[in-house]
C-alpha positions in Angstrom: -16.0 -48.2 16.4 -17.0 -46.1 19.4 -18.5 -48.0 22.4 -21.1 -45.4 23.5 -22.8 -47.2 26.2 -20.0 -46.2 28.9 -19.8 -42.8 30.0 -16.0 -43.0 30.7 -14.9 -45.6 28.3 -14.1 -46.0 24.6 -13.4 -48.9 22.2 -10.9 -48.4 19.8 -10.6 -49.4 16.0 -9.2 -52.7 17.1 -11.7 -53.8 19.6 -9.6 -52.6 22.8 -11.9 -50.9 25.2 -10.2 -48.4 27.9 -11.2 -45.9 30.1 -12.0 -42.5 28.0 -9.0 -40.5 29.3 -5.3 -40.2 27.8 -2.4 -38.3 28.6 -0.8 -35.6 26.7 3.2 -35.9 26.6 3.9 -32.3 25.2 5.0 -31.1 28.6 7.3 -34.0 29.7 9.5 -33.3 26.8 11.0 -30.6 28.1 12.6 -27.4 26.5 12.8 -26.7 22.4 12.5 -23.7 20.8 12.3 -22.0 17.6 15.1 -19.4 17.8 14.5 -17.9 20.9 10.8 -18.4 21.2 9.8 -21.4 23.8 7.9 -24.0 22.1 8.1 -26.6 25.4 6.6 -26.2 29.0 9.7 -25.5 30.7 12.0 -27.6 32.8 11.4 -31.1 33.8 12.5 -33.9 35.8 12.6 -37.5 33.7 12.7 -39.5 36.7 9.4 -37.8 37.8 7.9 -38.0 34.4 8.5 -41.7 34.6 6.9 -42.4 37.7 4.0 -40.6 36.3 3.4 -42.4 33.6 3.6 -45.6 35.5 1.4 -44.4 38.3 -1.2 -43.2 35.2 -1.0 -47.0 34.4 -1.6 -48.3 37.5 -4.7 -45.9 37.9 -6.1 -47.4 34.6 -4.7 -45.1 31.8 -3.9 -46.8 28.8 -3.6 -44.2 26.1 -0.8 -41.7 25.9 -0.1 -38.9 23.0 3.0 -37.4 22.3 4.8 -36.1 18.8 8.2 -36.3 17.0 8.7 -33.0 17.8 8.1 -32.6 21.4 11.2 -31.8 23.3 13.0 -32.0 20.0 12.0 -36.1 20.5 12.6 -36.1 24.1 8.8 -36.7 25.2 9.0 -39.8 22.7 12.6 -41.3 24.5 10.8 -40.8 27.8 7.7 -42.5 27.0 9.2 -45.0 25.3 11.6 -46.0 28.2 8.7 -45.6 30.8 6.6 -48.2 28.5 9.1 -50.6 27.7 7.4 -53.2 30.0 3.8 -52.2 29.0 3.3 -52.8 25.1 -0.3 -53.2 25.6 -0.6 -49.6 26.1 -2.1 -47.3 23.0 0.6 -45.2 21.8 -0.2 -42.1 19.8 2.4 -39.9 18.1 2.6 -37.2 15.1 4.9 -36.2 12.3 4.9 -33.1 10.3 7.4 -30.8 12.4 11.3 -31.4 12.4 13.4 -30.6 15.0 17.3 -31.0 15.9 18.0 -33.1 18.7 21.4 -31.6 19.6 20.3 -28.2 19.6 16.6 -28.2 20.8 15.5 -26.4 17.9 12.5 -26.4 15.2 13.9 -26.8 11.7 10.6 -26.7 9.5 7.5 -28.5 8.6 7.5 -31.1 6.1 5.3 -33.7 4.9 6.7 -35.6 1.8 6.3 -39.5 1.9 10.3 -39.7 2.6 10.2 -37.6 5.2 6.8 -39.1 6.9 8.7 -42.6 6.5 12.0 -40.9 8.2 9.7 -39.6 10.8 7.9 -42.9 11.7 11.3 -44.8 11.9 12.8 -42.3 14.2 9.6 -42.4 16.5 9.5 -46.4 16.6 13.1 -46.3 17.7 12.6 -43.8 20.4 9.1 -45.3 21.5 10.8 -48.9 21.5 7.9 -50.0 19.3 7.5 -52.2 16.0 4.3 -50.5 15.4 2.4 -47.3 16.2 -0.9 -47.8 17.3 -2.2 -44.2 16.2 0.0 -41.9 13.8 -1.2 -38.2 13.3 -0.6 -35.8 10.4 0.4 -32.6 13.1 0.4 -29.9 10.2 -3.0 -28.3 11.5 -3.6 -26.0 8.5 -2.0 -28.1 5.8 -3.7 -27.8 2.1 -6.4 -30.6 2.2 -5.6 -31.5 -1.6 -2.0 -31.7 -1.1 -2.5 -33.7 2.0 -3.8 -36.5 -0.3 -0.5 -37.7 -0.8 0.0 -37.6 2.8 -2.7 -40.0 3.7 -1.8 -42.2 0.5 1.5 -42.4 2.4 -0.1 -43.5 6.1 -2.3 -46.0 4.0 1.0 -47.7 2.6 2.2 -47.6 5.8 -0.6 -49.3 7.3 -0.6 -52.0 4.8 3.0 -52.6 5.7 2.1 -53.2 9.4 3.9 -49.9 10.5 1.0 -48.1 12.1 -2.6 -49.5 13.1 -4.3 -46.4 12.3 -4.3 -42.8 11.4 -5.8 -39.5 11.6 -4.9 -35.6 11.8 -4.4 -32.9 14.4 -6.1 -30.5 12.8 -8.8 -27.8 14.0 -10.5 -27.3 10.7 -13.5 -29.8 10.5 -13.7 -29.5 6.5 -9.5 -31.3 6.5 -10.8 -34.0 8.7 -13.9 -34.6 6.9 -12.1 -34.9 3.5 -10.4 -38.4 4.7 -12.9 -39.4 7.2 -14.3 -42.2 4.9 -10.8 -43.5 4.7 -10.6 -47.4 6.4 -7.6 -46.2 8.6 -8.5 -42.8 9.4 -10.1 -43.0 13.0 -9.3 -40.1 14.8 -9.1 -36.2 14.8 -7.3 -34.5 17.4 -8.3 -30.7 18.3 -8.5 -28.2 20.7 -11.7 -28.3 23.0 -12.6 -27.6 26.3 -15.9 -26.0 28.3 -14.5 -22.5 27.1 -14.2 -23.6 23.5 -16.8 -26.3 22.7 -15.8 -27.4 18.9 -19.7 -27.6 18.0 -18.6 -28.2 14.0 -15.8 -30.6 14.9 -17.8 -32.7 17.4 -20.8 -32.9 14.9 -18.2 -34.5 12.4 -16.6 -36.9 14.8 -20.3 -38.2 15.4 -21.2 -38.3 12.0 -18.0 -40.1 10.7 -17.6 -42.1 14.0 -14.2 -40.6 15.0 -12.7 -40.4 17.9 -12.3 -36.5 18.8 -9.0 -36.7 20.9 -9.3 -33.4 22.9 -6.2 -31.4 23.2 -6.2 -28.3 25.4 -8.7 -29.9 27.7 -7.7 -27.7 30.5 -7.1 -24.7 28.4 -3.2 -25.1 29.0 -3.7 -25.3 32.5 -6.3 -22.3 33.1 -8.9 -24.8 34.0 -6.9 -26.2 36.8 -7.6 -23.1 38.7 -4.0 -22.8 40.0 -3.2 -19.4 38.2 -4.2 -16.1 39.5 -4.4 -13.0 37.7 -0.5 -11.5 37.5 1.0 -15.2 37.8 4.0 -14.7 35.4 5.3 -18.3 34.2 8.7 -19.0 33.5 10.4 -17.4 30.2 11.1 -21.3 28.8 7.4 -21.9 29.0 5.5 -21.9 25.6 2.6 -19.9 27.2 5.0 -17.2 27.6 5.7 -16.6 24.1 4.1 -14.3 21.9 2.5 -16.4 19.5 -0.7 -15.9 17.5 -2.4 -18.9 18.4 -2.2 -18.7 22.2 -5.2 -18.0 23.5 -5.6 -18.5 27.3 -2.1 -17.0 28.3 -0.6 -13.8 27.0 3.2 -12.6 27.6 3.1 -15.5 30.3 0.1 -14.5 32.3 -3.6 -15.3 32.1 -5.9 -13.7 29.5 -8.1 -11.8 31.8 -10.9 -12.4 29.5 -10.7 -16.2 29.9 -10.1 -16.0 33.8 -13.7 -14.2 34.1 -15.3 -17.0 32.2 -13.9 -19.5 34.2 -14.7 -17.3 37.1 -18.3 -17.5 36.1 -18.7 -21.3 36.0 -16.1 -22.5 38.6 -18.7 -23.8 41.3 -20.6 -25.4 38.4 -17.6 -27.4 37.5 -16.9 -28.2 41.0 -20.1 -30.1 41.3 -20.4 -33.4 43.4 -17.0 -32.8 45.3 -14.8 -32.7 41.9 -11.8 -30.4 41.7 -11.8 -27.8 38.7 -9.4 -30.1 36.4 -11.9 -32.9 37.0 -14.9 -30.6 36.2 -13.3 -29.8 33.2 -12.8 -33.2 32.4 -16.3 -34.2 33.0 -17.7 -31.7 30.8 -15.8 -33.3 27.5 -17.3 -36.4 28.5 -20.9 -35.2 28.9 -20.6 -33.1 25.5 -20.0 -36.2 23.3 -19.8 -39.8 23.8 -16.7 -39.6 21.3 -14.5 -37.4 23.1 -11.3 -38.7 24.4 -9.5 -35.6 26.4 -5.4 -35.7 26.8 -4.7 -33.5 29.6 -0.9 -32.9 29.9 1.3 -33.4 33.1 4.4 -33.5 34.6 4.1 -34.8 38.0 2.7 -37.8 39.7 0.2 -35.4 41.6 -1.4 -34.3 38.3 -1.8 -37.5 36.7 -3.7 -38.7 40.1 -6.3 -35.6 39.8 -6.7 -36.2 36.2 -7.5 -40.0 36.5 -9.6 -39.0 39.5 -11.9 -37.7 37.2 -12.9 -41.1 35.9 -14.5 -42.1 39.1 -16.9 -39.1 39.2 -17.9 -39.6 35.2 -19.7 -37.1 33.2 -21.4 -33.8 34.4 -25.0 -34.0 35.0 -27.4 -32.6 32.3 -28.7 -30.1 34.3 -24.9 -28.9 35.0 -24.4 -28.7 31.6 -27.3 -26.6 30.8 -26.3 -24.3 33.4 -22.8 -24.1 32.2 -24.3 -23.3 28.7 -26.8 -20.5 30.4 -24.2 -19.2 32.4 -21.5 -18.6 29.2 -24.6 -17.4 27.1 -24.5 -20.5 24.9 -27.4 -21.7 22.6 
């Protein structure tokens, strides 16, 4: 399935070869909440989001990742509008978390066959598609035995022509491994970046020939280098929330431990004229031929910087070794 001969290219399950970089569309969904807890990335400008998507396409990007709950469906709607003239673009979305578009509130997590089918139909309408290229199960810690019924449903949807392939957005290798032998199971989306190397998941992806879709490739913006200690994010930004799974930011400011680790490898990531962002993406490409990072964006400028990493390719072996040594990794 994966073309491992090109450093910044990847071949999908249907034979399409694209650059090994996607764009993550969580941020362009805008604000949504669980009660008073923000789950989005703050305010957005839809016109700028659409310009950014079109600019990404101009620069060769052919993969966009979203979810049914981002912005309570707004991310899918914006992406659908932007991609209407581009039916060849690969679109991945997710299901599992329900939201109310009117109130912008999260309403629960569900995985019944009826919910999956209804969620898919809503995503198809928002994305203006007759088929989803890649549909991903969004519930990270769902019971793996109970997930049998979930992936049986996805098999049926694939047979019906509603989806081309499927995967799981989970950070647990054993969950992905349980379903990696199915014909339609082509990917696992998981947290991975230079500060969190996800060794076990990468070993599974390479063994099972899965696409490793890397969420958080820039550590929720930390690896862009634009945040200084003490800088505080907006109250409606998820990075300001008190959530157990947040690592890089605490109460809206950069975690000092992660900031210190970034400082120790800053110059290495900037090798050969890269920006920090480009170095972080280059580390993922050098780490494994199966990786497909999906950095988020809200502006044309961010897209241009992300896509600019493709020109320089992966980090060198010597730089990778120096980073491991600096971070005291074996």
